[in-house]
C-alpha positions in Angstrom: 35.7 150.4 96.5 37.2 146.8 96.7 40.5 145.8 95.5 42.5 142.7 95.7 46.4 143.0 95.7 48.9 140.5 94.5 49.9 137.7 96.6 52.3 134.8 96.3 50.6 131.3 96.3 52.6 128.1 96.7 51.2 125.5 94.7 52.7 122.1 95.3 53.6 119.8 92.5 53.3 115.9 92.5 55.3 115.5 89.2 58.3 113.4 89.7 57.9 112.8 93.4 60.2 110.2 94.8 60.5 108.9 98.4 63.0 111.1 100.3 63.0 113.8 97.5 62.7 117.4 98.5 59.4 119.1 97.3 59.7 121.6 94.5 58.1 125.1 95.0 56.3 126.9 92.4 55.1 130.5 93.0 52.7 132.4 91.0 51.4 135.9 91.5 48.1 137.0 90.6 46.7 140.8 90.5 42.8 141.1 90.3 41.1 144.6 90.7 37.6 145.1 91.0 35.8 147.9 89.2 34.0 150.4 91.4 30.5 149.6 92.2 28.0 152.5 91.4 26.3 153.8 94.4 22.5 153.7 94.4 20.9 156.3 96.5 17.2 156.1 97.2 15.4 159.6 97.9 12.0 159.8 98.4 10.0 162.9 99.7 7.0 162.6 101.9 4.8 163.5 99.2 6.1 160.3 97.3 5.5 158.2 100.2 2.0 159.8 100.6 1.1 158.9 96.9 2.5 155.3 97.2 0.5 154.6 100.3 -2.6 156.1 98.8 -2.3 154.1 95.8 -1.9 150.8 97.9 -4.9 151.7 99.8 -7.1 152.3 96.7 -5.9 149.0 95.2 -6.9 147.3 98.5 -10.3 148.8 98.3 -11.0 147.9 94.7 -9.6 144.2 95.3 -12.2 143.9 98.2 -15.0 145.2 96.1 -13.9 142.4 93.6 -14.5 139.6 96.1 -17.5 137.2 95.7 -19.4 134.8 97.3 -19.0 131.5 95.8 -21.7 128.8 96.0 -21.2 125.1 94.9 -23.7 123.4 92.9 -23.7 119.6 94.2 -21.5 118.9 97.4 -18.0 117.5 97.6 -19.8 114.2 98.7 -22.0 114.2 95.6 -25.1 115.4 97.2 -27.6 117.4 95.4 -27.2 120.7 97.2 -26.2 124.2 97.0 -23.3 124.6 99.4 -23.7 126.9 101.3 -27.4 126.4 100.9 -28.0 129.7 103.2 -25.8 132.7 103.0 -25.9 136.7 103.3 -24.4 139.1 100.9 -24.2 142.8 100.8 -26.4 144.8 98.3 -24.1 144.8 95.0 -22.0 141.7 95.9 -21.4 139.3 93.3 -22.8 135.8 93.9 -21.0 132.9 91.6 -22.7 129.5 91.5 -20.1 126.8 90.4 -20.9 123.6 89.1 -19.3 121.0 91.4 -20.9 117.6 91.4 -24.1 115.9 90.4 -24.8 117.9 87.4 -26.4 119.3 85.2 -27.5 122.1 87.4 -29.2 125.6 87.1 -30.3 128.5 89.3 -33.9 129.5 89.3 -35.0 132.3 91.8 -38.6 131.6 93.0 -40.7 134.6 92.0 -43.0 134.2 95.0 -39.9 134.3 97.3 -38.0 137.2 96.2 -38.4 141.1 97.2 -41.4 142.8 95.4 -40.7 144.5 92.4 -37.6 142.2 91.6 -38.2 140.4 88.1 -37.1 136.5 88.8 -36.7 135.9 85.0 -34.0 138.8 84.9 -31.8 137.2 87.5 -32.5 133.4 87.2 -31.1 131.1 84.5 -33.7 129.6 82.1 -35.1 126.1 82.7 -33.4 124.9 79.8 -30.0 126.6 80.4 -27.9 124.0 82.2 -24.4 124.1 83.5 -23.3 120.5 82.5 -19.4 120.3 83.1 -17.5 121.1 86.3 -16.4 124.4 87.0 -18.9 125.9 84.7 -20.4 129.1 86.3 -23.4 131.6 86.7 -22.7 134.9 88.3 -25.5 137.4 89.4 -25.3 140.5 91.4 -28.3 141.4 93.6 -29.0 144.8 94.6 -32.4 144.9 96.2 -32.1 144.2 99.8 -34.4 141.3 101.2 -34.6 137.4 101.0 -34.2 135.5 97.8 -35.2 131.8 97.6 -33.6 129.9 94.7 -33.7 126.3 93.5 -32.2 123.9 90.8 -34.9 123.0 88.6 -33.6 119.4 87.6 -33.3 118.6 91.3 -35.7 120.8 93.1 -37.7 117.5 94.0 -34.5 115.9 95.5 -34.2 119.0 97.8 -31.7 121.4 96.1 -32.9 124.7 97.1 -31.3 127.6 98.8 -31.7 130.9 100.3 -29.7 134.2 100.1 -30.2 137.4 102.2 -29.3 140.7 100.8 -28.3 143.2 103.4 
């Protein structure tokens, strides 16, 4: 608990000052009392700490699973390319294709260059479906391990192709 006690304070007065005059003294007393501050105590059992650590670890694991690979459609320099054009992901990891430059774009998986048993039409955008504005996205999650080749149908002839390997 803190307390402030009274004290005498001399306040000079400049009213009616004349050369050679003696200064007037004014005194005042002030008494201020601070109210007691409540004490806060933090008690945590080892069990509570363990629960907090486990919850933090679970959050970190969930957050890491929410990560995704982002692939730009069109280079920052305006090139007609997937950036990166070749990359790897883990099975079940999300891939987000994001419109960047030189659009319109789409993502078509080549039915002859994907693992057997995978239906290209289920993982591809349609030829008519296009991303027309900056920032528009197309997301896909691939679970079958292997190599997948893909292209942008409007710009395939210009070399806008890519490849993802699912591990």
